[in-house]
C-alpha positions as CSV (number, residue, x, y, z in Angstrom):
1,X,-33.4,61.2,-95.1
2,X,-37.0,61.8,-94.0
3,X,-38.1,63.0,-90.6
4,X,-41.2,61.1,-89.3
5,X,-43.5,61.9,-86.4
6,X,-44.3,59.1,-83.9
7,X,-46.5,58.7,-80.9
8,X,-45.6,56.3,-78.0
9,X,-48.4,54.0,-77.0
10,X,-47.0,53.6,-73.5
11,X,-46.4,57.2,-72.3
12,X,-48.3,59.0,-75.1
13,X,-45.3,61.2,-75.9
14,X,-45.1,62.7,-79.5
15,X,-41.7,62.9,-81.0
16,X,-39.9,63.2,-84.4
17,X,-37.1,61.0,-85.6
18,X,-34.7,61.2,-88.6
19,X,-35.1,57.7,-90.1
20,X,-32.5,56.1,-92.4
21,X,-33.4,53.2,-94.7
22,X,-33.6,50.0,-92.7
23,X,-34.0,51.7,-89.3
24,X,-37.8,51.8,-89.4
25,X,-38.2,48.8,-87.0
26,X,-35.7,50.2,-84.4
27,X,-37.6,53.3,-83.3
28,X,-37.8,53.8,-79.5
29,X,-39.5,56.5,-77.5
30,X,-37.1,59.0,-76.1
31,X,-39.2,59.3,-72.9
32,X,-39.8,55.8,-71.7
33,X,-37.6,53.8,-74.2
34,X,-40.6,51.7,-75.3
35,X,-40.6,50.3,-78.9
36,X,-44.5,50.4,-78.8
37,X,-44.7,53.4,-81.1
38,X,-46.8,54.3,-84.1
39,X,-45.9,56.5,-87.1
40,X,-48.3,59.5,-87.3
41,X,-49.6,60.9,-90.6
42,X,-48.2,64.4,-91.2
43,X,-48.3,67.0,-93.9
44,X,-44.6,66.6,-94.6
45,X,-45.1,62.8,-95.2
46,X,-47.2,63.3,-98.3
47,X,-47.3,66.9,-99.4
48,X,-43.6,67.2,-100.5
49,X,-42.2,70.6,-101.6
50,X,-45.6,71.9,-102.8
51,X,-46.8,72.6,-99.2
52,X,-45.8,76.3,-99.4
53,X,-47.6,76.8,-102.7
54,X,-50.8,75.1,-101.6
55,X,-51.0,76.8,-98.3
56,X,-50.4,80.4,-99.5
57,X,-52.0,80.6,-102.9
58,X,-55.7,80.6,-103.8
59,X,-57.5,80.4,-107.2
60,X,-58.3,83.7,-108.9
61,X,-61.6,85.2,-107.8
62,X,-61.3,83.9,-104.2
63,X,-59.9,85.8,-101.3
């Protein structure tokens, strides 16, 4: 059950939504109730569980 980030094109509000399979087309803005929203690219969308490892470790010899 992924959480996606969205931005409303009407009121420009940013919001997150837990999206179940098949519900991708029924997303509405919690502020103005518009369905004119876009899904934003976020680190959690494509990094997976490795985000902690990538962000905190560095190759040997670098500080």
